C-alpha positions as CSV (number, residue, x, y, z in Angstrom):
1,M,158.2,-39.5,163.2
2,L,159.3,-36.5,165.2
3,L,157.8,-34.2,162.6
4,Q,154.5,-36.0,162.8
5,S,154.5,-35.7,166.6
6,V,155.1,-32.0,166.4
7,L,152.4,-31.5,163.8
8,A,150.0,-33.6,166.0
9,V,150.6,-31.4,169.1
10,L,150.3,-28.2,167.1
11,S,147.1,-29.3,165.4
12,G,145.6,-30.3,168.7
13,S,146.6,-27.0,170.1
14,L,144.8,-25.2,167.3
15,V,141.6,-27.1,167.9
16,G,141.8,-26.6,171.7
17,F,142.6,-22.9,171.2
18,T,139.6,-22.4,169.0
19,L,137.3,-24.2,171.4
20,G,138.5,-22.2,174.3
21,L,138.3,-18.9,172.4
22,I,134.9,-19.1,170.7
23,G,133.3,-21.9,172.6
24,G,132.5,-24.3,169.7
25,G,133.2,-25.4,166.2
26,G,136.8,-26.3,166.7
27,S,136.2,-30.0,166.8
28,I,135.0,-29.9,163.2
29,M,138.6,-29.2,162.2
30,A,140.1,-32.2,164.1
31,T,139.7,-34.7,161.2
32,P,140.9,-32.3,158.4
33,L,144.0,-31.5,160.4
34,L,144.8,-35.1,161.2
35,L,144.2,-35.9,157.5
36,Y,146.1,-33.1,155.7
37,V,148.6,-31.9,158.3
38,V,149.4,-35.0,160.4
39,G,149.1,-37.3,157.4
40,L,146.7,-40.0,158.7
41,Q,144.4,-42.0,156.4
42,P,140.7,-41.0,156.2
43,H,139.2,-43.7,158.6
44,M,142.3,-43.5,160.9
45,A,141.9,-39.7,161.1
46,I,138.2,-40.0,162.0
47,G,138.8,-42.6,164.7
48,T,141.8,-40.8,166.2
49,G,140.0,-37.4,166.1
50,A,136.9,-38.9,167.8
51,L,139.1,-40.1,170.7
52,A,140.8,-36.7,171.1
53,V,137.5,-34.7,170.9
54,S,136.0,-37.1,173.5
55,A,138.8,-36.6,176.0
56,N,138.8,-32.8,175.7
57,A,134.9,-32.7,176.0
58,F,135.0,-34.7,179.2
59,I,137.6,-32.4,180.7
60,N,135.6,-29.3,179.8
61,F,132.4,-31.0,181.1
62,A,134.0,-31.4,184.5
63,G,134.5,-27.7,184.7
64,H,130.9,-26.9,183.7
65,A,129.6,-29.5,186.2
66,R,131.6,-27.8,189.0
67,A,130.1,-24.4,188.0
68,G,126.5,-25.8,188.1
69,N,125.9,-25.4,184.4
70,V,124.6,-29.0,183.8
71,R,121.0,-30.1,183.7
72,W,121.8,-33.7,184.7
73,R,118.6,-35.4,183.9
74,D,118.4,-34.1,180.3
75,A,122.2,-34.4,179.8
76,V,122.2,-38.1,180.9
77,L,119.1,-39.0,178.8
78,F,120.5,-37.2,175.7
79,A,123.9,-38.9,176.0
80,A,122.5,-42.4,176.8
81,V,120.1,-42.4,173.8
82,G,122.5,-40.7,171.5
83,V,125.3,-43.3,172.2
84,A,123.1,-45.9,170.5
85,G,122.8,-43.6,167.4
86,A,126.5,-42.9,167.5
87,A,127.3,-46.7,167.5
88,V,125.1,-47.3,164.5
89,G,126.5,-44.2,162.7
90,A,130.1,-45.3,163.4
91,W,129.4,-48.8,162.0
92,F,128.1,-47.2,158.7
93,G,130.9,-44.7,158.6
94,K,133.6,-47.5,158.8
95,S,132.0,-49.4,155.9
96,F,131.5,-46.2,153.8
97,D,134.1,-45.3,151.1
98,G,136.7,-43.0,152.7
99,Q,136.7,-40.5,149.9
100,R,133.0,-40.2,149.7
101,L,132.9,-39.9,153.5
102,L,135.3,-37.0,153.3
103,F,133.2,-35.3,150.6
104,L,130.1,-35.5,152.8
105,F,132.1,-34.4,155.8
106,A,133.0,-31.2,153.8
107,V,129.3,-30.6,153.1
108,L,128.7,-30.9,156.8
109,M,131.5,-28.4,157.4
110,V,129.7,-25.9,155.2
111,A,126.6,-26.3,157.3
112,V,128.6,-25.8,160.5
113,G,130.1,-22.6,159.0
114,V,126.7,-21.2,158.2
115,L,125.5,-22.0,161.7
116,M,128.5,-20.3,163.2
117,L,127.7,-17.2,161.2
118,R,124.1,-17.2,162.3
119,R,124.9,-17.9,166.0
120,G,124.4,-14.8,168.1
121,H,121.8,-13.4,165.7
122,G,119.0,-15.6,167.1
123,R,117.3,-15.1,170.4
124,P,118.0,-17.5,173.2
125,A,115.5,-20.1,173.9
126,S,112.9,-19.2,176.6
127,S,112.6,-21.3,179.7
128,G,108.9,-21.2,179.1
129,A,109.3,-23.8,176.3
130,Q,110.7,-26.1,179.0
131,E,107.9,-25.4,181.5
132,G,105.0,-25.4,178.9
133,Q,105.4,-28.9,177.5
134,G,104.4,-32.2,179.2
135,A,107.1,-34.5,180.6
136,G,106.3,-37.2,178.1
137,R,106.4,-34.9,175.0
138,R,109.6,-33.4,176.3
139,A,111.3,-36.8,176.8
140,A,110.2,-37.8,173.3
141,L,111.7,-34.7,171.8
142,V,115.0,-35.3,173.7
143,V,115.1,-39.0,172.5
144,A,114.4,-38.0,168.9
145,S,117.0,-35.3,168.9
146,A,119.6,-37.5,170.6
147,L,119.2,-40.3,168.1
148,G,119.5,-38.0,165.1
149,V,122.5,-36.1,166.4
150,G,124.1,-39.4,167.6
151,L,123.9,-40.9,164.1
152,L,125.6,-37.9,162.5
153,S,128.2,-37.8,165.2
154,G,129.1,-41.4,164.8
155,F,129.0,-41.4,161.1
156,F,131.4,-38.5,160.7
157,G,133.4,-39.1,163.9
158,I,132.8,-35.7,165.4
159,G,131.7,-34.5,168.9
160,G,128.7,-32.8,167.4
161,G,128.4,-30.0,170.0
162,F,127.2,-27.6,167.3
163,L,124.2,-30.0,166.8
164,I,123.7,-31.1,170.4
165,V,123.3,-27.6,171.8
166,P,120.4,-26.7,169.3
167,G,119.0,-30.2,170.0
168,L,118.9,-29.6,173.7
169,L,117.5,-26.1,173.3
170,F,114.8,-27.3,170.9
171,S,113.8,-30.3,173.0
172,T,114.0,-28.9,176.5
173,G,114.0,-25.0,176.3
174,M,116.9,-24.9,178.9
175,P,119.0,-21.7,179.0
176,M,121.9,-21.5,176.6
177,L,124.6,-21.8,179.3
178,S,123.0,-25.0,180.6
179,A,122.7,-26.4,177.1
180,V,126.4,-25.7,176.4
181,G,127.4,-27.4,179.7
182,S,125.0,-30.3,179.4
183,S,126.0,-30.9,175.7
184,L,129.6,-31.7,176.7
185,L,128.5,-35.0,178.3
186,A,127.0,-36.1,175.0
187,V,130.0,-34.8,173.0
188,G,132.3,-36.9,175.1
189,A,130.0,-40.0,175.1
190,F,129.4,-39.8,171.3
191,G,133.1,-39.3,170.6
192,L,134.1,-42.2,172.9
193,T,131.5,-44.5,171.3
194,T,132.9,-43.7,167.8
195,A,136.5,-44.1,169.0
196,V,135.8,-47.5,170.6
197,S,134.1,-48.7,167.4
198,Y,137.0,-47.6,165.3
199,A,139.6,-48.9,167.8
200,F,138.1,-52.4,167.5
201,S,138.8,-52.2,163.8
202,G,142.4,-50.9,164.4
203,L,141.6,-47.4,163.2
204,V,142.9,-45.3,166.1
205,D,146.5,-44.1,166.2
206,W,147.0,-44.0,170.0
207,V,150.3,-42.1,170.0
208,V,148.9,-39.4,167.8
209,A,145.7,-39.2,169.8
210,A,147.7,-38.7,173.0
211,E,149.8,-35.9,171.4
212,Y,146.6,-34.3,170.0
213,I,145.0,-34.3,173.4
214,A,148.0,-32.8,175.1
215,G,148.1,-30.1,172.5
216,G,144.4,-29.5,172.9
217,L,144.7,-29.0,176.7
218,A,147.4,-26.4,176.3
219,G,145.6,-24.6,173.4
220,G,142.3,-24.7,175.3
221,Y,143.8,-23.0,178.3
222,L,145.3,-20.2,176.1
223,G,142.1,-19.8,174.2
224,M,140.0,-19.4,177.4
225,Q,142.5,-16.8,178.7
226,L,142.3,-14.8,175.5
227,A,138.5,-15.1,175.4
228,C,138.3,-13.3,178.7
229,R,140.2,-10.4,177.2
230,L,138.3,-10.3,173.9
231,G,134.7,-10.8,175.1
232,S,133.3,-8.0,172.9
233,R,134.9,-9.3,169.8
234,K,133.7,-12.9,169.8
235,A,131.3,-12.3,167.0
236,A,134.1,-11.2,164.7
237,L,136.2,-14.2,165.8
238,N,133.3,-16.5,164.9
239,R,133.1,-15.0,161.4
240,I,136.9,-15.4,160.9
241,F,136.7,-19.0,162.0
242,A,133.7,-19.7,159.8
243,A,135.6,-18.4,156.9
244,L,138.4,-20.8,157.6
245,V,135.9,-23.6,157.8
246,F,134.6,-22.7,154.4
247,V,138.1,-22.6,152.9
248,V,139.0,-26.1,154.3
249,A,135.6,-27.5,153.2
250,A,136.1,-26.1,149.7
251,Y,139.5,-27.8,149.5
252,M,138.1,-31.1,150.8
253,L,135.2,-30.9,148.2
254,Y,137.7,-30.3,145.5
255,R,140.0,-33.2,146.6
256,N,137.2,-35.7,146.9
257,A,134.7,-34.7,144.3
258,S,135.7,-37.5,142.0
259,A,134.3,-40.0,144.5
260,F,130.8,-39.0,143.3
261,G,131.8,-38.6,139.7
262,F,132.4,-34.9,139.7
263,A,135.6,-33.9,137.8
264,P,137.8,-31.8,140.1
């Protein structure tokens, strides 16, 4: 039991450190760490990870809100609509075979790794996109993006920040910093929705979640401190972390390939 607690704190610290250091992608590692390092069962790992990701997202959101990096109208609309999608996605995720769910999760991890490698090569969205579209069309784009991202977030039990930020950029044209800050409200809301759904089914380990969150707070602080010192090297750090995501995804694909009839 003591070993599991230590591993939970260390795993949470690693996720928090990554988020603080490179500003995203770390939450995709929450479920694999809970599964293969802490030793939770698939659905328990997803429910517990969703709760931990939600708590850390709300804490970081408070900091961005104080700094004025939140577009409240768009953030609230995206979160409110996306919660409905997350609830539906979580319901399907719980009823889905655990091994198949992990296989598909690994496929999603590959997509995240590719997005992380491409991030920084694209041009930031122009605010003209925000000003040039009608209010009705803009709201429709926000609603459509939020529903799609919410479904994926709930199904896989992830915060989905790597999907929410592009969704906000695409639908509103807000600046990148505002998209990052605004996305955290949705990340927290989606994660909380998924966690509540899993908790009602007894699929959240509350002790491990608390340990994971505590480790994430400490790791996040250290990651932000290091990020200030290594600002010019973040692209290289992104590539290193993307490589780690690919390795973990490959292992998960290998372990769970039999769920779809593929011989490992």
